[in-house]
TORPABA-609869 format. One record per atom (N, C-alpha, C, O): x, y, z. Coordinates in steps of 0.2 Angstrom, whole numbers, plus 5000, padded with zeros to 4 digits. Example, Ala and Ser with C-alpha at 12.3 -4.5 7.8 and 13.67 -1.06 7.14 Angstrom:
# residues 2
506649725039506249785039506649845039507149835042506449895035506849955036506450005039506750065040
# end
This chain:
# residues 401
499249444984498849394983498249384988497649384986498449394994497949384999497449435000496849425002497749514997497349554997496749544992496149564993496949514986496449504981495949454984495349464983496149404986495749354989495249374994494649364993495449424998495049455003494549495000493949495001494749534995494349584991493849544987493249564988493949494984493449444981492949424986492349424984493149394992492649384997492249434999491649424999492549495001492149555003491649564997491049564998491849574992491349604987490849554986490249574984490949484986490449434985489949434990489349424989490149454996489649455002489349515002488649515003489649575000489249635000488849644994488349674994489049604988488449614983487849564984487349574981487949514988487449474990486849514994486249524992487149544999486749595004486449655000485849675001486849674995486449724991485849704987485349724987486049644984485549614979484849604984484249624982484949574989484349554994484149614996483549624995484449664998484149735001483749764995483149784996483949764989483749794983483049754981482549774979483149694982482449654980481949664985481349674983482049674991481549694996481349754995480749764996481849804994481549874993481149884986480649924986481249844982480849844975480249814976479649844975480249764980479549734982479049774986478449774985479349814991478949854994478749914990478149944991479049934986478949994981478349974977477850014976478449914974477849894969477249884973476749894971477349864980476749844983476349914985475749914984476749954987476450024989476150064982475650094983476450054977476250084971475550054968475150094966475649984969474949944966474449964970473849964967474449974976473849994980473750064982473250084986474150104979473950174980474150214973473650234970474650234971474850274966474550254959474250294955474650184958474350154952473550154951473250174946473250134957472550144956472250214956471750224954472550264959472450334958472550354951472150394949473050334948473250364941472750324937472550354932472550264938472050234933471450274933471150294928471150284939470550314941470550384939470050404935471050424940471050494938471050504930470750554927471450464926471650474919471150424915470950454909470950364916470650324913469950304916469550274912469850324922469150304925469150234926468650204923469550194928469550134928470150104933470750134934469950054937470550034942470849964940471149924943470649954934470849884931471549894929471649924924472049864933472849874931473149814929473149754932473349824922473649754919474349754921474549804924474649684920475349674921475749714916475849704910475949764920476449814915477149804917477349814923477549784912478349794915478749854914478549894910479149874917479549924917479649954909479650014908479849904905479949934899479349954895479349994891478749914897478149944894477950014896477650054893478050014903477850084906478250144904478050194903478950124902479350174898479150194892479050254890478950144888478650164881478050194881477950234877477550174886476950214886477050284888476750324885477550294893477750364895477950414889477650464888478450384885478650414880478050424874478050474872477650374873477150384868476650444870476450484865476450434877475950484878476250554879475950604879476850564880477350634880477350654873477150704871477450604869477450624861476850644860476850694856476250624861475550634860475450714862475150754859475750714868475550784872475950844868475750904867476550824864476950874861476450884854476350944852476350834851475950844845475350884846475250934842474950874852474450914854474550994854474251034851475150994857475351064857475451094850475251144848475851064847475951074839475451094836475451144832474951054836474251054832473951134833473551164828474051164839473751224840474151284836473851334836474651264834475051324831475251324824475551364821475051264821475251244814474651264809474151274811474851284803474351304799473751254798473851194799473151274796472651234795472651174790472251124791473051184786473051134781473551074783473551024779473951074789474251024791474050984796474350934798473351014799473050984804472850914803472750874808472650884797472450834796472950774796472850714799473450794794474150754794474250734801474350684803474250784806474550794813473950744816474150714821473350754814472750714817472850634817472850604822473050624810473250554809473850524813473850474815474450564814474950554818474750534826475050494830474250584828474150584835473650524835473750494840473250504832472850444832473250384832473050344837473750374828474250324828474650314835474750264837474850374838475150374845474550344850474650304853474050384850473550354855473350284855473350254860473350254848473050184848473750144851473650084854474450164850474950134851475050134859475150084862474950194862475050204869474550154873474650124878473750164871473350134873473450044873473250014877473650024867473649954865474249924870474049864872474749954872475249924876475149894882475349844885474649944886474449924892473749884893473549874899473449874886472849824887472349854891472049814895472149934890471649954894471049924891471049904885470449924895469849924892469549974887469750034887469049954884468850004878468750074881469050124878468250094887468250154889468950194891468950254891469350154894470050184895470450204889470750264888470350154884470650174878470450244875470950274872469750254875469450314873469750374877469950424875469750364884470050414888470650434886470750494885471150394884471750414881471750464876472150514876471250454872471250484865470950564867470950614864470550564873470150614875470550664879470350714881471150644881471450694885471850744882472150744876471750804886472050864883472850864883473050834888473150894878473850904878474250914885474850894887473850954889474250974896474150914900474550894904473550874900473350814904473950754901474250724905473950754895474450694892475150714896475550674898475350784895476050804898476050784906476650764908475550794909475550784917475650694917476050664921475150664913475150584913475850554912476150514916476150584906476850564905477350574911477750534913477250644913477750644919477750604924478150584927477050584927476850554932477150484931477550454935477050454924477350384923478050384924478350344927478350444921479150444922479350444929479850404930479050484933479150484940479050414944479450404948478550384941478550304944479150264942479450214945479250284936479850234933480450254937480850214939480550314938481250344942481150304949481550274951480550304952480450284959480650214959480950184964480350174954480450094954481250084952481450034955481550124949482250114947482650144952483250124952482450184957482950214962483250154966483950154967482950104969483350054973483950034969484450014972483850024962484450004958485150054958485750034958484850114957485350164956485650174964486250174964485350174969485650174976486150114976486750124978485750054976486249994976486950004971487449984974486850024965487550034961487950074964488550064965487650134967488050184970488450154976489050164977488050124981488350104986488950044985489450044988488750004980489249954979489849974976490349954978489750024971490350064969490750104974491350104973490450134978490750154984491250104988491750114990490850054989491149994993491849974989492449974992491849964982492349944978492949994978493549974979492750054977493250114977493650114984494250104984493250104990493550124996493950054998494450065001493749994995494249934996494849934992495449914995494749974986495349974982495950024985496550014985495550084987496050124990496350104997496850124999496050065000496350035007496749995004497349985007496749944999497349904996497949944994498449934996497749994991498350034988498650074994499250094994498350084998498650125005499050065009499650085012498750005009499149955012499849945008500349945011499749935001500249924997500749974998501349964999500650044998501050104999501450085006502050095006501050075011501450075017501850005018502350015021501749955014502149895013502749915010503349905012502649945003503249975000503750015005504349995005503450075008503850105013504250065018504850075019503850015021504349975025504849945022505349935025504649915016505149875013505649905011506249885011505649985009506150015008506650025015507250035015506250035020506550045026506949995027507550005029506749935027507049865028507649865025508249845027507549875018508049865013508749915015509249895014508449975016509050025018509349995025509950005026508949975030509349945036509749885034510249875038509449845030509949785028510549805025511049785027510549845020511049875016511649905022512249905021511349935026511849965032512149915036512649915038511749865038511949795041512449765037512949735040512349755030512849715027513449755026514049735026513449825025514049865025514449855033515049845033514049855037514349835045514749775045515249775048514349725042514549665044515149645039515549605041515149675034515749665029516349705031516949685031516149775033516849825035517249805041517849815041516849765046517249745052517849695050518449715051517649635048518049585045518649615041519249605042518349655036518749695030519349725034519949715033519049765039519549805042520149775046520649795047519849715049520349675052520849635048521449635050520649615042520949585037521549625036522049605036521349685034521749735031522349755036522849775034522049755042522649775048523049715049523649725050522749655048523249605049523749605043524349595045523549615037523949605030524449655031525049645029524249715033524749765034525349755038525849775037525049725044525649705049526149655046526749655047525749605043526249555041526749575035527249545033526449635030526849665026527449705029527949695026527249745034527749785037528349745042528749775045528149675042528549635046528549655055528949655059527949665056527749685062527449625067527249635073527449575064527249505066527749465068528149445063527849435073528349385074528149315072527649285071528749275071528549205068528149175071527749145068528149175078527649135082526949165081526449125082526849225080526249245079525949245071525349245070526349235067526149235060525649175058525149185055525749115061525149065060524549095063524049075060524449125069523849145072523549195068522949195066523949245065523749295061523449275055522849295053523749225051523449195045522849155046522449155042522849125052522149085054521549135055521049125052521649195058521249245059520949285052520349295051521449285048521249325042520849265038520349285035521149195039520649145035519949145038519449145034519849145044519249155048518849215046518249205045519149265045518749335044518549335036518049365034519049305033518749295025518249255024517949255019518249195028517749145027517049175029516549165025517149215034516449255037516249305031515649305030516549335028516349375023516149335017515649365014516449285016516249245010515549215012515049225008515449195018514849155020514249225019513649215016514349275022513849335021513649345015513149365013514149355010514049365003513649314999513149324996513849245001513449184999512749195001512249184996512649205007511949215010511549255008510949245007511849315006511449385002511349354995510749364993511849324992511649304986511049254985510649264980511049214990510449164990509849204992509249184989509849254996509249284998508949324992508349324990509449364988509149394983508949354977508449364973509349294976509149244971508449214972507949224968508349194979507549174980506949224979506349204978507249284979506749344979506649364971506249404968507149334967507149354960506449314956506249264959506249354950505649324946505949264943505549214942506549254941506849194938506949134942507049074939506849134947507049084952506349024953505749054955506448964952505848924953506248864956506848844956505648834961505948764964505948704959505548704954506348664961506448594957506148544960506548514964505548534960505048484964505248414961505248394955505248364966505248304965504948254970504848274976504848194969504548154975505148134979505648094977505048154985505548154991505348114996504748124998505648074999505548045006505848085011506448085012505348125014505448175020505948145025506448165027505748085027506048055033506748035031507248045036506948015025507648005023507948065023508548065024507648125021508048185019508248225026508748245027507648215031507848235038508548195041508948225045508448125040508948095043509648105040510148085043509748125033510348145030510548215033511148225034510048255035510348315037510548315044511048345046510248275048510448255055511148225055511648245059511348175051511948145050512448185048513048165050512348245044512748275042513048335047513548365045512648345053512748385057512848355064512848395069512748295064512848255070513548265074513548275080514148275071514748275074514748345077515148355082514448395073514448465075514148475081514348515085513548435083513248425088513648405094513548435100513948355093514448325098515048365100515248375106515248405095515948445096515648505100516048535104515048525100514748585104514648565111514548615115514648505113514648485119513848475121513648475126513448465115512748455115512548385115512948345112511948365116511548295116511048305111510648355111510948255107510448265101509848205104509948155106509248225103508648175104508448175096508448235093508348115094508048105086507448065086507448015090506948075083506448025083506148035075505748085074506348005071506048005064505747945061506247905060505247925060504847865058505347825053505747855050505347765053505847725048505347715041505647705036504647715041504447705036504347775031504247825033504447765025504547825020503947865020503447835020504047935020503547975019503548025013503948075013503248015007503348045001503048125001502548135003503448154998503148234997503448254991503948234988503148304988503348344981503748404983503448454984504348394983504848464986505448474982505648434978505748534983506448534981506848514986507048544991507148454985507448424990508148464992508348464998508548494987509048524989508848584994509148595000508348624992508248684996507848675002507848715006507548625003507148615009507648575014507548575020508248535012508748515015509148575019509348565024509248625015509548685017509148715022509448735027508548715022508148745028508248705035508348725041508248635034508248595040508948605042509048615048509448595038510148605040510248675044510548675049509948725041510048785043509648805052509848845056509248765052508848765059509248725064509248745070509548665062509948625066510548675067510748675073510848705062511448745064511348805069511748825073510748825068510748885073510548865080510648895085510248805080510248775088510848755090510948765096511348745086512048725088512448795090512748805095512248835084512748905086512548945092512948985095511948955093511548995097511348975104510949005107511748915106511648885113512248865116512648835113512248865122512848845126512948765127512348735127513548745128513748675128513248645134513148685140513048585133512748555138511848555136511348515139511748595131511048605129510848535125511348505123510248525125509948475122509548495114509148545114509748455109509448475103508948415100509248365100508448435099507848375097507648385090507448445088507748335086507548335080506948285079507048225078506248305078505748255077505448265070505548305067505048215069504548215063503948175065503948115066503348215065502748175066502248175060502348215055501748135060501348145054500648125055500548075060500148135052499548115052499248115045499548125040498548105044498148095038498248175035498348175029498348225039498248285036498948325034499048365029499448305039500048345038500648315041500548275046501248325039501848305042502148375046502148425043502448355051502748415056503548395056503648335057503948445055504748435056504848485062504648545061505148465067505348505073505948505075506148445077506248555075506948565077506948605083506748665083507048585090506948605096507748605099508248575098507748655104508348655108508048685115507548715116508548665121508348685127508748745130508948745136508948785124509348845127508848905128508248895128509248955128508849025131508249045126508349035120507649065129507049095125507349155121507849185123507049165115507149225111506649285114506049265114506849345115506349395117505849395113505849375107505249415116504649425111504749485106504449475100505049535107505049595102505549565097505549595092505949515098506349485092506049425090506049415084505749395093505349325090504749345085504549305081504549405087503949425082504249445075503849445070504949455075505249475067505749425066506249455062505849365069506249325068506549305061507049285060505949305057506049275050506249345045506249335039506349395048506449455044507249455044507649435048507449485038508249495036508649525042508349565044509149495044509549535049509249535056509449575060508849485058508549475064508849415067508849365064509149425073509449365076509249365084508949415086509249305087509049295094509549325098509349325104510149335096510749355101510549425102510249465099510849445108510849525110511249555106511049615105511749535103512149575098512249525092512349465092512049555087512049525080512749475078512849435074513149505081513849485079514149435085514749415085513749425090514049385096514149315095514549285098513849285090513949215088514149205081514149155078514149265078514449255071513849245066513949215061513149255068512649255064512549305059512649365061512249295053512049355049511349375049511149435046510949335052510349355052509849345046509249345047510149325041509849305034509649235033509249215029509949175038509749125037509049095038508749045035508749135043508049115044507549145039507049115037507749205037507449235032507349195026506849195022508049165025508049125018507649055019507249035015507649025025507248965027506448985026506048945024506249045028505649055028505349065020504749045019505749105016505549105010505449045006505049025002506048985008505948925003505448885007505148845003505148885013504648855015503948885012503548845011503948955012503348975010503348965002502748954999503748974998503748944992503448884990503048864986503648834995503348764994502648764995502248724992502348814999501648815001501648785009501048775011502248775012502048755019502248815024502248875022502248795030502148845036502848835040502948775042503248895042503648875048503448925054503248985053503648895059503348945065503948935071504248885072503948995075504348985081503848975086503349005087504048925090503648915096504048905102504548865103503848935107504248945113503848935120503248935119504148925126503748915132503348985133503549045131502648975135502448915138501948885132501548835134501948905126501548865121501748805119501448765117502448795120502848735117502448675121502548615119502248685127502048625132501448585128501248535130501048615123500548585119500848535115500448495112501448525114501748475109502048425113502648445115501848375113502048315116502848295115503248285120503048295109503748285108504248345111504748325113503948405110504448465112504348485119504648525121503848455123503748485129504248495134504148535138504748455133505348465138505948515135506448515138505748555130506248595127505948675128505348695129506348715127506148785129505948825122505548875122506148795116505848825110506048775103506448735103505548785099505648755093505448795087505148845088505648765081505548795075505148725071505448675071504448745069504048685066503948695059503648755058504048655055503848655048503248615047503348555047502748635045502148605044502048595036501948645033501948525033501948505027501148485025500948435027500648515023500048485021500048415017500548405013499648385019499648315015499048315010498548345012499048285004498448275000498448334995498048344991
# end
C-alpha cells in the first residue's frame, strides 16, 4: 500500500514536470519556426510571408492534400490522353482544398496550382517534417514518462521480491524456533513421564515432577496459543470488532488485572491515568491484550526492585499510552527488530520463558487499528516528562479525530 502511495506521488510530480517541460519546448519550437522556417516556406513556395493561424490538424491535412496533388501530377504524365481531363478536375479540386484550408491570399492560391509535381512533393515533405518537429516534444515526453513508470514498477517488483525472500527466511527461522521451543519441554515431559512410569521417582519427588510436567505443558500450550493468535491476525478472514471504548477505563482494568503480579515480582508501580473518560473507536479485547502484554513483559523481563510505570496522556491531536520500566536497556541490534517474531530482549530467548511472539502480535493489533507503537529508550526517553526517570518504554500513539 505504501509503495502504491509513493508511486502515485512520484508519477504525479514527474507528470507535472514533463508537462511543463513539453509546453516550454513546444513554445520555443513554434517561436523559432514562426520566425524562420514558416516565413522561408511561404516565401519560397507562395511568394508571400502572410502566415495565417494554422493548427497542427490543418497543417497535416494540407501536407496530405499537397502530397496527393503531387502524386496526381506524376500520374498525369503516364496515363493515356483521354483520361487527362478527368485527372485535371481531380487535381484542381485538390488544389482548391489545399489552398482554402490555410486561407492564403489569391496570388499564393494561384502559386499552389502552379507548382510542379516535384515541388509539390518537396512542399509536402517539408510540411510533414515541420509536423514531426512540432510533435517531437510530445513523443519525447511520452517516452521519458513511460520509462519512468517502467523503472518504478520494476523497482517495486524488486522490493516485493526481496520482501518475499526475507519473509520466507524469517518464516523458516520462525518454524525452526517453534520446533526448538516445543522440542525442549516435550523432551523434558517425556523424560519425566517415563521416569514416573518406570518407578524411578521417589514418593517425595513425585509431586515436584508432576509440577514440572504441568509447568512445561503450560509453556507448550502458551506457545501454541500465541502462534495461533499470530497466524489468525495475519489471515484474510480476521477483522477487528470496533466499538466506542473509554481508553482510560480500559487501561485501568489492565493494570488492576496485573497489579498483584507486579507486587509478587517485588516491583513498584507508578500509575497516572486521567479520571475523565476518553472515548476511542477500537477493538477493546484486542487492544487490552496489547496493554496487558506490555505490562507482563515489563514484569517478566526485569529484576525485583525495578519500577514499572503506566501512564496515559492526551491532547487535541493524540492519546499516548506509555508502559515504562527501570530495567536493563535492550541492545540496539535487538531493539531495531523487537516487533518481529521470535525476537526478545534477553540474551537467551528462553532465559525468561518468553516466546518472542507477544510483541509481534501487539504490533499487528496496533497497526490494524491505525495506531502506532514504538520502543523508546535512553537517552531518547529523556524527552518525555512522564517517562524521563525510566530506562525504556513502549508507547502506543492513538490519533484523535
